[in-house]
C-alpha positions as CSV (number, residue, x, y, z in Angstrom):
1,M,-11.6,59.9,21.3
2,A,-11.4,56.6,20.9
3,Y,-13.4,55.6,17.5
4,K,-14.0,51.8,17.5
5,T,-16.6,49.6,16.5
6,I,-18.0,46.6,19.5
7,N,-20.5,44.8,18.8
8,P,-23.2,45.1,21.4
9,Y,-24.4,41.3,21.0
10,T,-20.7,39.7,21.4
11,N,-18.9,42.2,23.2
12,E,-16.5,42.0,20.6
13,L,-14.0,44.5,19.2
14,V,-15.2,44.3,15.4
15,K,-12.3,47.9,14.5
16,S,-10.6,50.6,15.7
17,Y,-10.1,53.8,13.9
18,P,-7.7,56.4,13.4
19,D,-8.4,59.9,15.1
20,A,-8.3,62.8,13.0
21,T,-5.4,64.7,12.2
22,A,-4.8,68.4,12.7
23,E,-3.7,68.1,8.4
24,E,-7.0,66.1,7.7
25,I,-9.2,68.8,9.3
26,E,-7.3,71.5,7.6
27,S,-7.9,69.3,4.2
28,A,-11.6,69.1,5.0
29,L,-11.9,72.6,5.6
30,S,-9.9,74.1,2.6
31,T,-11.9,71.5,0.2
32,G,-15.4,72.2,1.7
33,Y,-14.5,76.0,1.1
34,A,-13.7,75.9,-2.5
35,L,-16.6,73.3,-3.1
36,Y,-19.1,76.7,-1.4
37,K,-17.3,78.9,-3.9
38,K,-17.6,76.9,-6.9
39,W,-21.5,75.4,-5.9
40,R,-22.7,79.1,-5.3
41,N,-21.9,79.4,-9.4
42,E,-24.4,76.9,-10.0
43,S,-27.8,75.9,-10.2
44,V,-29.4,74.2,-7.3
45,S,-31.1,71.7,-9.7
46,S,-27.5,70.8,-11.2
47,R,-26.8,68.4,-7.7
48,A,-30.1,66.3,-8.2
49,V,-29.1,63.6,-10.0
50,T,-26.4,63.0,-7.8
51,L,-28.7,62.9,-5.0
52,H,-30.9,60.4,-6.7
53,T,-28.0,58.2,-7.5
54,I,-26.6,58.5,-3.2
55,A,-30.6,57.1,-3.0
56,D,-30.4,54.6,-5.5
57,L,-26.6,53.4,-3.8
58,L,-28.3,53.1,-0.7
59,R,-30.9,50.6,-1.8
60,E,-28.4,48.7,-3.7
61,N,-26.4,48.4,-0.9
62,E,-29.0,47.8,1.7
63,D,-28.2,44.7,3.0
64,E,-24.6,45.7,3.8
65,L,-25.3,48.9,5.1
66,A,-27.9,47.3,7.6
67,K,-25.1,44.6,8.5
68,I,-23.1,47.4,9.7
69,A,-25.2,49.6,11.0
70,T,-26.3,46.5,12.9
71,I,-22.9,45.5,14.1
72,D,-21.6,49.5,15.0
73,M,-25.2,49.6,17.6
74,G,-26.7,46.6,17.9
75,K,-30.4,47.3,16.0
76,L,-32.3,44.5,14.8
77,Y,-31.6,44.1,11.6
78,A,-35.1,44.2,9.9
79,E,-35.2,47.4,11.4
80,S,-31.2,48.8,9.9
81,K,-32.7,48.3,6.5
82,G,-36.2,50.2,7.3
83,E,-33.4,53.2,8.4
84,V,-31.6,52.8,5.0
85,E,-34.6,53.1,3.0
86,L,-35.9,56.0,5.1
87,C,-32.3,57.7,3.7
88,A,-33.2,57.0,0.3
89,I,-36.6,58.7,0.5
90,I,-35.3,61.6,1.8
91,A,-33.1,61.5,-0.5
92,D,-35.2,61.6,-3.5
93,Y,-37.8,64.1,-1.7
94,Y,-35.2,67.2,-1.4
95,A,-34.0,65.9,-5.0
96,D,-37.2,65.8,-6.8
97,N,-38.6,69.5,-4.3
98,G,-35.6,71.3,-3.5
99,A,-35.2,73.3,-6.1
100,D,-38.9,74.5,-6.0
101,L,-38.3,74.6,-2.5
102,L,-35.7,77.2,-2.7
103,K,-36.9,79.1,-5.4
104,P,-37.1,83.1,-4.5
105,T,-40.2,84.1,-2.4
106,P,-41.3,87.1,-3.5
107,I,-43.1,89.8,-0.6
108,S,-45.7,92.7,-1.5
109,S,-44.5,95.7,-0.5
110,R,-45.3,99.5,-0.6
111,N,-41.3,99.9,-1.3
112,T,-40.8,101.0,-4.8
113,G,-39.3,97.8,-7.2
114,D,-40.0,94.0,-6.9
115,A,-38.9,92.5,-3.5
116,E,-38.1,89.0,-2.8
117,I,-36.2,86.9,-0.7
118,L,-33.6,84.5,-2.3
119,H,-32.8,81.2,-0.4
120,Q,-29.2,81.0,-0.6
121,A,-26.2,79.0,0.3
122,T,-23.6,80.1,3.5
123,G,-20.8,77.8,3.4
124,V,-19.5,74.8,5.1
125,L,-21.7,73.2,7.9
126,M,-20.3,70.9,11.1
127,M,-22.6,67.9,12.1
128,V,-22.0,66.2,15.1
129,E,-24.4,63.3,15.3
130,P,-25.4,61.0,17.1
131,W,-26.0,57.0,17.1
132,N,-29.1,55.5,17.4
133,F,-30.1,56.2,13.6
134,P,-26.0,56.3,12.0
135,Y,-27.3,56.8,8.6
136,Y,-30.6,58.7,9.5
137,Q,-29.4,61.5,11.5
138,I,-26.4,62.0,8.8
139,M,-29.1,62.5,6.3
140,R,-31.1,64.6,7.8
141,V,-28.5,67.2,7.8
142,F,-27.0,66.3,4.5
143,A,-29.6,65.7,1.9
144,P,-31.2,69.4,2.7
145,N,-28.0,71.2,2.6
146,F,-26.3,69.3,-0.1
147,M,-28.6,71.2,-2.8
148,V,-28.3,74.3,-1.1
149,G,-24.9,74.1,-1.1
150,N,-23.4,73.9,2.2
151,P,-20.7,71.7,2.4
152,M,-20.1,69.2,5.2
153,I,-18.0,68.2,7.8
154,L,-19.5,64.8,9.7
155,K,-18.7,64.3,13.5
156,H,-20.2,61.0,14.3
157,A,-20.8,59.2,17.6
158,S,-17.6,57.4,18.6
159,N,-19.2,53.9,18.9
160,T,-20.6,54.1,15.0
161,P,-17.5,55.1,13.4
162,G,-18.4,52.2,9.8
163,S,-21.9,53.5,9.3
164,A,-19.8,57.0,9.2
165,A,-17.5,55.4,6.9
166,A,-19.8,53.8,4.8
167,F,-22.1,56.9,4.2
168,E,-19.2,59.0,3.0
169,K,-18.2,55.9,0.9
170,I,-21.7,56.1,-0.8
171,V,-21.8,59.9,-1.3
172,L,-18.5,59.5,-3.1
173,E,-18.9,56.7,-5.2
174,A,-22.3,58.6,-6.3
175,G,-20.2,61.1,-8.0
176,A,-20.6,64.3,-5.5
177,P,-17.6,66.2,-5.6
178,K,-15.2,65.6,-2.6
179,G,-16.0,67.8,0.3
180,S,-19.4,67.5,0.2
181,L,-19.4,65.5,3.4
182,T,-16.0,64.9,4.8
183,N,-16.0,62.5,7.4
184,L,-13.7,63.3,10.7
185,F,-13.2,61.2,13.7
186,A,-12.4,64.0,15.3
187,S,-12.4,64.7,19.2
188,Y,-14.8,67.8,20.5
189,D,-12.2,69.8,21.4
190,Q,-11.6,69.4,17.5
191,V,-14.7,70.2,17.2
192,S,-14.3,73.2,18.7
193,G,-11.7,74.6,16.5
194,I,-13.6,73.8,13.8
195,I,-16.6,75.2,14.8
196,A,-14.3,79.0,15.2
197,D,-12.9,78.5,11.8
198,P,-14.4,81.3,9.8
199,R,-14.9,79.1,6.8
200,V,-17.7,77.1,8.5
201,Q,-21.0,79.1,8.8
202,G,-23.4,76.8,10.8
203,V,-23.5,73.8,13.4
204,A,-26.0,70.9,13.4
205,L,-26.0,68.6,16.5
206,T,-28.4,65.9,17.8
207,G,-27.6,64.3,21.2
208,S,-27.1,65.0,24.8
209,K,-28.3,68.0,26.3
210,R,-24.6,68.3,28.1
211,G,-22.9,67.9,24.4
212,G,-25.7,70.4,23.0
213,Q,-24.6,73.0,25.5
214,S,-21.0,72.9,24.9
215,V,-21.5,72.9,21.0
216,A,-23.6,75.6,21.4
217,E,-21.6,77.8,23.7
218,T,-18.8,77.4,21.3
219,A,-21.3,78.7,18.1
220,G,-22.2,80.8,20.4
221,K,-19.1,82.6,21.1
222,N,-17.9,82.2,17.6
223,L,-21.5,83.6,15.9
224,K,-22.2,80.4,14.2
225,K,-25.9,79.8,13.6
226,N,-26.9,75.8,15.1
227,S,-29.8,73.9,15.5
228,M,-29.9,71.8,18.2
229,E,-32.2,68.0,18.8
230,L,-31.2,67.1,22.7
231,G,-33.6,64.5,23.1
232,G,-37.2,64.3,25.0
233,S,-39.1,62.7,27.7
234,D,-42.3,62.5,25.4
235,A,-45.6,61.8,26.9
236,F,-48.3,59.2,25.4
237,V,-51.9,60.1,26.5
238,V,-54.7,58.1,26.4
239,L,-57.7,59.8,27.1
240,S,-60.8,58.2,28.5
241,D,-62.3,57.4,25.1
242,A,-59.7,55.6,23.6
243,D,-59.6,51.9,22.5
244,V,-57.5,50.2,25.0
245,D,-56.2,47.7,22.4
246,K,-55.4,49.7,19.5
247,A,-53.8,52.4,22.3
248,V,-51.4,49.0,23.7
249,D,-50.8,48.3,20.3
250,L,-49.6,51.4,19.3
251,A,-47.9,51.4,23.1
252,W,-45.3,48.5,22.8
253,R,-44.9,49.1,19.9
254,V,-43.5,52.8,20.2
255,R,-41.3,52.1,23.5
256,I,-39.7,48.8,21.7
257,Y,-38.7,50.1,19.0
258,N,-34.5,50.6,18.2
259,A,-34.4,49.1,22.0
260,G,-36.1,52.3,23.1
261,Q,-33.0,54.1,21.9
262,V,-35.0,57.0,20.4
263,C,-35.3,60.5,21.2
264,T,-38.9,61.0,19.6
265,S,-39.8,57.5,21.8
266,D,-42.6,57.9,24.4
267,K,-41.6,57.3,27.1
268,R,-44.5,58.6,29.8
269,F,-47.6,56.6,29.5
270,I,-50.4,59.0,30.8
271,V,-53.4,56.7,31.2
272,A,-57.3,57.7,31.7
273,D,-57.9,56.3,35.1
274,N,-61.1,54.3,33.7
275,L,-58.6,52.3,31.6
276,Y,-54.8,52.5,34.0
277,D,-55.7,49.1,35.0
278,E,-56.3,47.7,31.6
279,F,-54.1,48.9,29.7
280,L,-50.8,47.9,32.2
281,K,-52.5,44.3,32.1
282,K,-51.8,43.9,28.6
283,L,-48.7,46.6,27.8
284,K,-47.1,43.6,30.1
285,E,-48.7,40.9,27.9
286,N,-46.8,42.3,25.2
287,F,-43.7,42.9,27.3
288,E,-43.5,39.4,27.8
289,K,-43.7,38.2,24.0
290,L,-40.9,39.6,23.0
291,V,-37.4,37.6,22.4
292,P,-33.9,39.0,22.8
293,G,-30.9,37.3,21.0
294,D,-29.0,38.2,17.9
295,P,-30.1,41.3,16.2
296,M,-29.1,39.9,12.7
297,D,-31.7,36.8,13.5
298,P,-35.1,37.5,12.4
299,K,-36.4,35.4,15.5
300,T,-35.3,38.2,17.7
301,T,-37.6,41.0,18.8
302,I,-35.9,43.0,21.3
303,A,-32.3,44.0,20.3
304,P,-29.2,44.5,23.0
305,M,-28.5,48.2,24.2
306,N,-26.2,50.3,21.8
307,S,-23.0,49.5,24.2
308,K,-22.3,48.8,28.2
309,R,-22.2,52.4,29.2
310,A,-25.8,52.7,28.0
311,K,-26.8,49.9,29.7
312,E,-25.0,50.5,32.7
313,K,-26.9,54.4,32.7
314,L,-30.3,52.9,32.2
315,Q,-29.8,50.2,35.2
316,S,-28.7,52.7,37.7
317,Q,-31.7,55.1,36.6
318,I,-34.2,52.0,37.2
319,D,-32.3,51.6,40.7
320,R,-32.6,55.0,41.4
321,A,-36.4,55.4,40.8
322,I,-37.5,52.1,42.5
323,A,-35.2,53.6,45.3
324,G,-37.0,57.0,45.3
325,G,-40.8,54.9,45.3
326,A,-41.6,53.9,41.9
327,K,-42.6,50.3,41.8
328,V,-41.3,47.3,39.1
329,Y,-45.2,46.7,37.5
330,Y,-43.1,44.6,35.0
331,G,-39.1,43.3,34.5
332,N,-36.3,44.7,36.0
333,Q,-34.6,41.1,35.7
334,P,-30.9,39.7,34.1
335,I,-31.3,38.1,30.9
336,D,-28.5,35.7,30.0
337,L,-27.1,36.2,27.1
338,P,-23.4,38.1,26.4
339,G,-24.9,41.0,24.8
340,Q,-26.2,44.7,26.4
341,F,-29.1,43.3,27.1
342,I,-32.1,45.6,29.5
343,Q,-35.4,43.3,30.2
344,P,-38.2,45.1,28.8
345,T,-39.4,47.1,32.4
346,I,-42.5,48.9,33.3
347,L,-42.7,51.1,36.3
348,T,-45.6,52.5,37.9
349,D,-46.1,55.4,40.7
350,I,-43.6,57.7,40.0
351,D,-43.9,60.6,41.8
352,K,-42.9,64.2,41.7
353,D,-40.4,64.0,44.5
354,N,-38.8,60.9,42.7
355,P,-35.1,61.3,41.4
356,E,-36.1,59.9,38.0
357,F,-39.2,61.9,37.2
358,Y,-37.8,64.3,34.8
359,D,-35.0,62.6,33.5
360,E,-35.2,61.0,29.9
361,M,-34.7,57.0,30.3
362,F,-33.5,56.4,26.7
363,G,-33.6,52.5,26.5
364,P,-37.0,49.9,26.6
365,V,-38.0,51.3,30.5
366,A,-42.2,52.3,30.2
367,Q,-42.9,54.9,32.9
368,V,-47.0,54.6,33.6
369,F,-49.1,57.0,35.2
370,K,-52.7,57.6,35.9
371,V,-54.7,60.9,36.0
372,S,-58.4,61.3,36.5
373,S,-59.2,63.9,33.4
374,D,-57.9,65.8,30.3
375,Q,-56.5,68.7,32.2
376,E,-54.8,66.6,34.5
377,A,-53.0,64.6,31.6
378,I,-52.2,67.8,29.6
379,D,-50.8,69.7,32.8
380,L,-48.2,66.3,33.5
381,A,-47.5,65.9,29.6
382,N,-46.3,69.6,30.5
383,D,-44.4,69.0,33.2
384,S,-40.8,67.7,31.8
385,K,-37.7,70.1,31.6
386,L,-38.3,68.6,27.3
387,G,-40.6,69.1,24.8
388,L,-39.9,67.0,21.5
389,G,-43.0,64.6,20.6
390,G,-45.7,63.2,22.0
391,I,-48.7,61.1,21.0
392,V,-52.5,61.3,21.8
393,V,-54.7,58.3,21.7
394,S,-58.8,59.1,21.1
395,A,-61.5,57.6,20.0
396,D,-62.3,61.0,18.7
397,P,-59.4,62.5,16.4
398,Q,-61.1,65.9,16.9
399,H,-61.0,65.6,21.0
400,G,-57.5,63.7,20.4
401,K,-56.8,67.2,18.6
402,A,-57.7,69.4,20.8
403,V,-55.6,68.2,24.0
404,A,-52.7,68.1,21.7
405,E,-52.6,71.3,21.0
406,K,-52.1,72.1,24.6
407,I,-48.8,69.9,24.6
408,E,-45.8,72.2,24.5
409,T,-43.6,69.8,22.5
410,G,-42.4,70.5,19.2
411,M,-44.4,67.5,17.3
412,V,-47.4,65.5,18.4
413,F,-49.2,62.3,16.2
414,V,-53.0,62.0,17.2
415,N,-54.0,57.9,16.6
416,S,-50.8,57.4,14.6
417,F,-46.9,55.9,15.3
418,L,-44.7,59.2,15.8
419,V,-43.4,59.1,12.6
420,S,-40.3,60.7,10.7
421,L,-40.6,61.7,6.8
422,P,-39.0,64.2,4.9
423,E,-41.8,66.7,4.2
424,L,-42.5,66.6,7.9
425,P,-40.7,69.7,10.1
426,F,-38.3,67.7,12.8
427,G,-37.7,69.8,16.2
428,G,-38.7,70.6,19.7
429,V,-38.7,73.2,22.3
430,K,-37.7,74.2,25.8
431,G,-35.1,71.1,26.5
432,S,-35.1,69.4,23.8
433,G,-33.3,72.3,21.6
434,Y,-34.2,75.0,18.4
435,G,-34.4,74.9,15.5
436,R,-36.2,72.6,13.0
437,E,-34.8,69.4,10.3
438,M,-36.3,68.0,7.0
439,S,-39.2,70.1,5.3
440,Q,-39.1,73.0,3.6
441,L,-37.6,74.4,7.6
442,G,-35.0,71.9,7.1
443,L,-34.4,72.9,3.7
444,T,-33.8,76.7,4.8
445,A,-32.3,76.3,8.1
446,F,-28.9,77.1,7.3
447,T,-29.6,79.7,3.7
448,N,-28.9,83.3,3.7
449,E,-32.2,84.5,3.4
450,K,-31.3,87.6,1.2
451,L,-33.9,90.4,0.5
452,I,-33.2,91.6,-3.0
453,V,-35.4,95.1,-4.1
454,T,-35.1,95.9,-7.9
455,A,-36.4,99.3,-9.4
456,Q,-36.3,100.1,-12.7
457,D,-35.2,103.7,-11.6
458,P,-35.1,105.7,-8.2
459,D,-38.0,107.8,-7.7
460,W,-37.1,110.4,-5.1
461,N,-40.7,112.1,-4.7
462,N,-42.9,109.0,-4.7
463,P,-44.2,109.0,-1.6
464,A,-44.6,105.0,-1.5
465,G,-41.1,105.1,-2.3
466,G,-39.2,103.5,0.5
467,L,-36.6,106.3,0.3
468,A,-39.3,109.2,0.6
469,I,-39.2,109.1,4.4
470,F,-35.6,110.6,3.8
471,K,-36.9,113.6,2.2
472,K,-37.1,116.0,5.0
């Protein structure tokens, strides 16, 4: 696999990186495993200072890190800076709260003695991460598992190697032991070999369905715990009592952020019929104001796609949708710039027979649907092979919540941008994968939930004792 940075705005090759060698892989495994055995004898809290230092270094180097990410995959410079700050927030959160969240959990039991669950490290983890948030995707797994004591090996996307190398550099500069996070420019075949190694005990992947299926198959074959975040085709439901101006103001931002290349970015806009025409009109007005250009320029408001391949894939999806009966309400015109731009596009009249009805359009394309009732909106939102996130907009928050409770996804936000914060669990259901990152759930995703029962002396005759059932 060729790891290289090609600037999506200029189409210029910035830098190529050598593929990982067998020696580098063995070094990563042996160093990580030795560190795991060392960390087992150290307190969780002993790693908090280093994690805070990582957060400090992220903030100190925010401008340079943001520039690297923007050149790697093309997102707006301001968005890249926001991503770096979010990573620092996540690091600080787990540094501040990790030790408390990992304290033993007592269990009330009829058994003789005191029962508790310990949350212990399991070993080296393999991380397979995507390009769309080249720092944040790493930090979601790194920060909690650094506190737990699970060393990590990173295989990042082939088009964001600069970001992967920069993240690893920050970790080492903060004083984290070698092996805490080892970035490898590995192929998928090499990743399979790493997963199979007995020193590796877990796999965390964010990526495509195909990539997830392949990695999960390898993990399952080798009995390795794994978590999968595989994208979404989230619904943005506008109920009949919603303020249409507020709904649109939220909708266009959700769809265009990161050039629409966000797993949790709503892609299907399901609008009550009494608001449908006005919603379309106002959404178009906002799309028309967007300015394509250099993502480093603060005047630019719509960034290029991350790569030529991504642009061509999305354009082919738009073409198939139109051939299948969809109508273009706005957009789908070429942009006269050298970068990998797709004009923000609004599609309507996508019925269930359309070849793109169930596909995730990963880019600045809004699919808008008209419904005549709450139940029709719920049914359409749930008519998806994916189930990651979603948004419901209503003038009555309790009305919105009641609808949100019936949507089959891992996350739903009512009257709010779908945000990612360390205290909130992140993950989905159905084809969007399984497992959770962030929050306490993410902290314990790759821990050994070990039961310890401690009695002062064996009590063979106590009926409440666990061994009493064996007396006969």
